[in-house]
TIPA-126142 format. One record per residue (C-alpha): x, y, z. Coordinates in nm, 3 decimals. Layout:
REM TIPA-126142
((X,Y,Z)) ...
END
This chain:
REM TIPA-126142
((0.043,22.014,-1.377)) ((-0.337,21.983,-1.395)) ((-0.378,22.357,-1.377)) ((-0.135,22.411,-1.668)) ((-0.310,22.154,-1.883)) ((-0.651,22.303,-1.807)) ((-0.530,22.648,-1.908)) ((-0.374,22.508,-2.223)) ((-0.699,22.327,-2.295)) ((-0.896,22.653,-2.276)) ((-0.634,22.839,-2.478)) ((-0.575,22.562,-2.730)) ((-0.891,22.354,-2.782)) ((-0.706,22.105,-3.006)) ((-0.495,22.008,-2.708)) ((-0.802,21.970,-2.480)) ((-0.935,21.688,-2.698)) ((-0.646,21.460,-2.589)) ((-0.657,21.370,-2.215)) ((-0.310,21.211,-2.240)) ((-0.105,21.522,-2.282)) ((0.247,21.508,-2.143)) ((0.314,21.692,-1.820)) ((0.511,22.015,-1.842)) ((0.862,21.980,-1.694)) ((0.755,22.207,-1.409)) ((0.398,22.308,-1.317)) ((0.354,22.687,-1.357)) ((0.095,22.961,-1.346)) ((0.100,23.313,-1.495)) ((0.291,23.205,-1.807)) ((0.263,23.348,-2.158)) ((0.138,23.123,-2.436)) ((0.065,23.128,-2.806)) ((0.020,22.893,-3.102)) ((0.205,22.908,-3.433)) ((0.259,22.664,-3.721)) ((0.124,22.365,-3.537)) ((0.292,22.422,-3.200)) ((0.181,22.552,-2.862)) ((0.448,22.776,-2.708)) ((0.478,22.851,-2.331)) ((0.719,23.105,-2.181)) ((0.813,23.171,-1.819)) ((0.570,23.166,-1.531)) ((0.549,23.124,-1.159)) ((0.635,22.791,-0.994)) ((0.590,22.875,-0.626)) ((0.321,22.939,-0.372)) ((0.056,23.194,-0.455)) ((0.166,23.556,-0.405)) ((0.514,23.451,-0.294)) ((0.745,23.571,-0.574)) ((1.125,23.545,-0.590)) ((1.405,23.480,-0.834)) ((1.376,23.109,-0.750)) ((1.003,23.080,-0.820)) ((0.992,23.277,-1.148)) ((1.103,23.096,-1.460)) ((1.271,23.188,-1.786)) ((1.191,22.856,-1.952)) ((1.057,22.842,-2.306)) ((0.879,22.530,-2.422)) ((0.675,22.405,-2.714)) ((0.448,22.114,-2.780)) ((0.341,21.979,-3.119)) ((-0.040,22.008,-3.144)) ((-0.062,21.722,-3.400)) ((0.173,21.492,-3.212)) ((0.187,21.603,-2.845)) ((0.434,21.338,-2.733)) ((0.664,21.558,-2.519)) ((0.750,21.919,-2.446)) ((1.055,22.049,-2.629)) ((1.278,22.286,-2.430)) ((1.380,22.586,-2.638)) ((1.634,22.854,-2.556)) ((1.489,23.056,-2.267)) ((1.559,23.405,-2.153)) ((1.491,23.637,-1.863)) ((1.284,23.509,-1.569)) ((0.937,23.655,-1.608)) ((0.576,23.589,-1.532)) ((0.262,23.767,-1.654)) ((0.427,23.820,-1.991)) ((0.236,23.854,-2.317)) ((0.337,23.600,-2.579)) ((0.200,23.633,-2.935)) ((0.268,23.476,-3.269)) ((0.289,23.676,-3.592)) ((0.436,23.585,-3.930)) ((0.586,23.259,-3.805)) ((0.771,23.438,-3.520)) ((0.700,23.432,-3.145)) ((0.704,23.759,-2.951)) ((0.755,23.806,-2.574)) ((0.644,24.143,-2.444)) ((0.697,24.275,-2.089)) ((0.612,24.082,-1.776)) ((0.679,24.087,-1.402)) ((1.025,24.013,-1.269)) ((1.123,23.975,-0.905)) ((1.460,24.100,-0.789)) ((1.449,23.939,-0.440)) ((1.560,23.597,-0.322)) ((1.324,23.353,-0.153)) ((1.381,23.480,0.201)) ((1.395,23.849,0.117)) ((1.116,24.110,0.117)) ((0.925,24.107,-0.212)) ((1.078,24.335,-0.475)) ((0.886,24.294,-0.800)) ((0.893,24.505,-1.113)) ((0.709,24.523,-1.447)) ((0.960,24.514,-1.728)) ((0.965,24.698,-2.060)) ((1.166,24.449,-2.263)) ((1.047,24.273,-2.578)) ((1.204,24.000,-2.790)) ((1.129,23.794,-3.101)) ((1.198,23.418,-3.134)) ((1.261,23.261,-3.472)) ((1.154,22.895,-3.458)) ((1.373,22.812,-3.764)) ((1.701,22.930,-3.608)) ((1.587,22.884,-3.245)) ((1.730,23.223,-3.155)) ((1.597,23.524,-2.973)) ((1.641,23.878,-3.098)) ((1.600,24.174,-2.863)) ((1.352,24.437,-2.972)) ((1.326,24.800,-2.857)) ((1.191,24.838,-2.504)) ((0.839,24.967,-2.454)) ((0.812,25.321,-2.306)) ((0.716,25.168,-1.965)) ((0.711,24.827,-1.801)) ((0.396,24.617,-1.836)) ((0.291,24.291,-1.673)) ((-0.021,24.073,-1.651)) ((-0.131,24.230,-1.978)) ((-0.231,24.101,-2.318)) ((-0.119,24.177,-2.671)) 
END
């Protein structure tokens, strides 16, 4: 939890000013994050031990927190499990681009892949729309 809040504090200075931020439902690393229209958005991430990736430790959760009134995280419709995804805001919409996705279970040999998918989230309707795939998969990148 502390790591997530520290990262959010660096990414979103307005949140760093309040030491009483609510804990995220699950502590994660390697998540995508953006701000738009007074909210901080967080997508996916890794919730396991370092460098130990599986379908059980990679998340598809999508959350937001009001910057003006950070009382609690709101769970939004998620999507594919992914970490190292780029999340950006543009024109009031939230975009998820690429990321790393494991195909293996927790006891299986690591089988991880960068994905080419992209999607757009409309905060008014709370729905995702698939966008055309990128030419190749990308993960741990920025946009």
